[in-house]
VOZALUM-804872 format. One line per field, with one value per residue: residue number from 1; chain; y, z, x of N, C-alpha, C in turn. Coordinates in steps of 0.1 Angstrom, whole numbers. Each point is the difference from the previous one (the first is absolute). Layout:
nr NUM|...
kette A|...
n_y Y|...
n_z Z|...
n_x X|...
ca_y Y|...
ca_z Z|...
ca_x X|...
c_y Y|...
c_z Z|...
c_x X|...
# end
This chain:
nr 1|2|3|4|5|6|7|8|9|10|11|12|13|14|15|16|17|18|19|20|21|22|23|24|25|26|27|28|29|30|31|32|33|34|35|36|37|38|39|40|41|42|43|44|45|46|47|48|49|50|51|52|53|54|55|56|57|58|59|60|61|62|63|64|65|66|67|68|69|70|71|72|73|74|75|76|77|78|79|80|81|82|83|84|85|86|87|88|89|90|91|92|93|94|95|96|97|98|99|100|101|102|103|104
kette A|A|A|A|A|A|A|A|A|A|A|A|A|A|A|A|A|A|A|A|A|A|A|A|A|A|A|A|A|A|A|A|A|A|A|A|A|A|A|A|A|A|A|A|A|A|A|A|A|A|A|A|A|A|A|A|A|A|A|A|A|A|A|A|A|A|A|A|A|A|A|A|A|A|A|A|A|A|A|A|A|A|A|A|A|A|A|A|A|A|A|A|A|A|A|A|A|A|A|A|A|A|A|A
n_y -12|10|7|7|12|3|2|-10|-7|5|-2|-12|0|11|-6|-10|8|5|-13|4|-3|4|4|0|-2|-13|-1|-11|-11|3|11|9|4|0|11|-9|10|-7|8|2|-10|-4|2|-7|8|6|11|0|4|-9|-8|4|0|-12|-4|6|-5|-12|-7|11|-5|-12|-2|1|-8|-3|7|11|-2|-8|7|-8|1|13|0|-9|5|11|-5|-4|11|7|-8|1|13|0|-7|8|11|-5|-3|13|4|-3|12|-7|3|-7|-8|10|-6|13|-3|-11
n_z 0|-10|5|2|0|-2|14|1|-8|6|12|-3|-4|8|9|0|-1|9|2|-5|-10|10|-11|-1|-13|-4|-12|3|0|11|-7|-1|8|12|1|7|7|3|-5|9|5|-11|-7|-1|-1|-12|8|-7|11|4|-10|1|13|-1|-10|7|12|-2|-8|0|11|-5|6|-6|10|-10|-2|2|-12|5|-1|-10|-5|3|-5|-9|-1|2|-8|-7|2|-3|-10|-3|4|-7|-10|0|0|-10|-5|5|-13|4|0|-10|3|-10|6|-3|-11|-2|7|-7
n_x 9|-2|9|-11|7|-12|0|8|-7|-10|6|5|-13|-1|8|-7|-10|8|0|11|-8|-9|-6|13|-2|3|6|-5|7|-6|3|-10|10|-5|8|6|0|11|9|-9|7|3|-11|-10|-11|-1|0|-11|-7|8|-3|-12|1|7|-8|-9|4|4|-8|-5|4|-5|12|12|4|7|-10|6|2|-10|-11|-3|12|0|-12|4|12|-7|-10|11|7|-11|-3|13|-2|-11|5|11|-8|-8|12|0|4|12|6|4|13|-1|8|9|4|0|-11|4
ca_y 12|11|12|11|11|11|14|1|2|13|9|-1|1|12|-2|-10|6|9|-8|0|-13|-10|-8|-2|-13|-2|-11|-12|-11|-5|10|12|-2|12|0|-1|5|-7|3|13|2|5|12|5|5|15|5|12|13|2|1|13|11|-1|5|14|9|-3|-2|11|4|-11|2|-7|6|3|14|11|11|5|1|-14|-7|5|-4|-14|-1|4|-10|-12|1|1|-13|-7|4|-5|-15|-3|3|-10|-12|3|-2|11|3|-9|1|-13|3|0|-9|9|2|-11
ca_z 0|0|9|-8|8|-10|4|-3|-14|-3|5|-8|-14|-6|-2|-10|-13|-4|-4|-14|-6|9|-8|-12|-6|-8|-8|3|-8|3|-3|8|15|9|7|14|6|13|8|6|10|-7|-7|0|-13|0|6|-8|6|3|-12|-5|7|-4|-13|-2|9|0|-14|-8|5|0|-7|6|13|0|-5|6|-10|-5|11|2|6|14|8|2|9|13|4|2|13|10|2|8|13|6|3|11|12|4|4|11|-4|4|-10|1|-11|-1|0|-13|1|3|14|7
ca_x -9|8|-2|-5|-6|-3|4|14|1|-5|10|12|-3|5|14|2|-4|11|12|2|-1|-6|-9|7|1|12|-2|8|-2|-14|-11|1|0|2|12|-2|13|1|12|-2|11|13|-1|-13|-4|-1|-13|-4|2|15|6|-5|7|14|0|-3|8|15|4|6|14|9|12|12|4|15|2|-7|1|-14|-10|-4|11|1|-12|0|11|-5|-9|7|7|-10|-6|10|0|-13|2|9|-6|-9|7|9|14|8|10|12|9|8|15|7|13|11|-1|7
c_y 12|11|11|10|12|13|2|1|14|11|0|1|13|-1|-10|6|9|-7|0|-14|-11|-10|-3|-15|-1|-13|-11|-11|-6|10|12|-3|13|-1|-2|3|-5|5|14|4|7|14|6|4|15|4|14|13|3|2|14|11|0|6|15|9|-2|-2|11|5|-11|2|-9|6|4|14|11|12|5|-2|-15|-8|3|-5|-15|-2|3|-10|-13|0|2|-13|-9|3|-5|-15|-2|3|-11|-13|1|-2|12|2|-9|2|-13|4|-1|-9|9|2|-10|3
c_z 0|9|-8|10|-10|4|-2|-15|-5|4|-9|-15|-7|-3|-12|-14|-5|-3|-15|-6|8|-8|-14|-5|-8|-9|4|-10|3|-2|10|15|7|7|15|7|15|8|6|10|-7|-6|0|-15|0|4|-7|6|4|-14|-7|6|-3|-14|-1|9|-2|-14|-8|5|0|-10|7|13|0|-7|7|-10|-6|12|3|7|14|9|2|10|14|5|4|14|12|4|8|14|7|3|12|14|5|3|12|-3|5|-11|2|-13|-1|-1|-14|1|4|16|8|2
c_x 9|-5|-5|-5|-1|4|15|2|-4|11|12|-2|6|15|2|-2|12|13|2|0|-6|-9|7|0|12|-5|10|-2|-14|-10|3|-2|2|13|-3|14|0|12|-1|11|12|-2|-14|-3|1|-14|-2|3|14|8|-3|8|14|1|-1|9|14|4|6|13|11|12|11|3|15|3|-8|1|-14|-9|-5|11|2|-11|1|12|-4|-10|6|6|-10|-6|10|0|-13|2|10|-7|-10|6|10|14|8|11|12|9|8|14|6|12|11|1|8|14
# end
């Protein structure tokens, strides 16, 4: 007997509808089949509202992070370093300089 709770389905339905490709089909040797995605732990799927925000707010500024000779390059370099600091803070990392071979 399958567990079925319509209130949970209703609640999560909004989120489900925003998953990019949730009802996507593909052609297989056995005919048209629905894609069934099962690896939520590793990567998950694209989520429409987040992808839209990234595309419109961040997308126009995407550039290489190794240059600061343009506005987009400067912006991405800053964002890259800022993200590193956020990650370090959340992981409680302390500044650590690995020893140089010359230090021996």
